[in-house]
N, C-alpha and C positions, 0 to 999 in steps of 0.2 A: 659924221664918218661916212665913207663911200662903201660901196659893196662891188663886188666885181666877181665874176666866174668863168672860167675857160677850162674847156678841154684840150690837151695837147696831142690831138689824134695827128697820126702821120697822114702826110699828103696824099692824095688819089694817085699821083705819079707812082708812090711806091706799090699800091695795089697793084696798077697796071703792069709794071715791071714783075711783081711777084705772079700775077696770072702767067705772064708770057715764059716766065722761069717754069713754072708747073707743065705747061703744055708743052714746053721743050723737054722737060725731063721724060714726061707721059711719051713722046713719039721716040725719043733716043732710046727708051726701055722696051717698049711696045713693039717696034720694028724687028730687033734681033731676039728678044726674048717673049714675046706674044703680049696679048692684049691684056690677059689677068695680072701680068708683072707690070705693065706699064700703066695699069689703074691702081694697083698697090703702091707703086714708087709714086706716081703723081699725087696719089691721094694723101701719102705721108708727107710729101713735100708742103701740100697745100695746109692740111691740119697744122703744121708746124709752123709755117708763114703766119697762118692767121692768128695763131697762139701768141706768137711774138710781137705782132704789130698791134694786137689788142692790148695786150701787156705794157709795151713801150708806149704806145699812144693813149694808154688809159690814164695817164698822169693827168692830176686836176689842179688847178689854181683857183682857190677861193678866198675872198676876202669878205669878211662881215663886220659888225661892230665889236666883236670879242676878239676874233682870231684872224689869222692869216695861215691858210694851209697850201703846203706846196708838195707835189708828190706825196710821200710817205710821211712827212712831218707836219707839224702845226706848232705854232706859238703865239702866246698872246700878245697882242697888240700894244700892250704896255710896255713891252720889252724891243719896240721898234724904234729904230733910230732914222737918221738921214735915208731918204728914198731918192734913188737916181735912176732915170729912164735912160736905157741905152740903146743906141741902132747903128747899123752900119759897122765901121771899122772899130767904133768903141766897144761895141758888143761882141766882136769877134776877139778883140784883145783881152777883154774882160774873162771871157771862157778860155783863153790861151795864157799867152806870156803873161798877163798883169794878174792872174789868179792867185788868190793866196790858198796853198794847200790845204788849210783848216777851213775853209769857207764850206757852207752847205749849197751843193749845186742841184738844179733841176735842169738839165742841158738837155736840149733836143736840135740837134744841128740843122732840122729842116726849118727852125723858127729864126726869122729876121732879126728880133729885137730881144731884149733882157731888161730885168729891174734889178739893182742892186739894192738891198736894203739892210743897211747897217744894224747889228745887234747890240743892245745895250744890258743885257742881262749878264752880270758878270760870272754867274755860274755856267754859261753856255761856251763851250769850247770854240765855236764858231764865230768869227767876227763879222761875217756878215752872210746873207742870204743872195746868190745870184740864180735867178730865175727866169727861164726864156718863156717869150711868149709873143703871141702875133700883135699884141697891143700894147706896148710898153708906158706909152702915154697915159692910155685908160688906167692900166694896173697900177702905176706911179700915183693917178691922181686918186684912185679910191683908197690906196695907202696913205695917202697925205691928207684925205679928206676933202680934197677938191673935185669941182666936176669938169670933165673935158668932153665936148661933143663928139658923137660918132662920125668917124669918117666913111 
C-alpha cells in the first residue's frame, strides 16, 4: 500500500497580491486620515488575509495503510473503490459541470489536478470524493498501491 502527504497551501502569487493590497489599503487610509489610521486598517487587513490563507491553504491530503484523509474528512481505505487521476479539462469539468452534488469535495481552484475516488460504503451518502492536488498521478498511485516516480 502506498503513502502520500500533501499540504494544499495557497500559491506564492496570492501572498504577493495580498501584500500589495495591504500596502494599498495602508496608503489610501494613511494619506487622508493619518499614520495611525493607516496602520490600523493595513494591520487588520493583513491579519484577516493571513488567517484566511492559512485556513484555506491548511487543508491536507494524506494516505497511509489504513486511511485517506482529505481536508476535514477521513475514510477507511477498505471503502475506497476506483481511483481516477484527472488533469486539465477533465479536472475542470469534474469540479464543475460533471460534479455530483452529493460528492465530497476538496476544491482548491489554484491546483491543476484532481483525483476522483469512488466510495463503496453503502452508508456513506457521497458517491465519490473529488480531491484537488498538485500531483494527481502520485496520489492516485498511493491510493491504488502502485508506485509512480517523481517528476
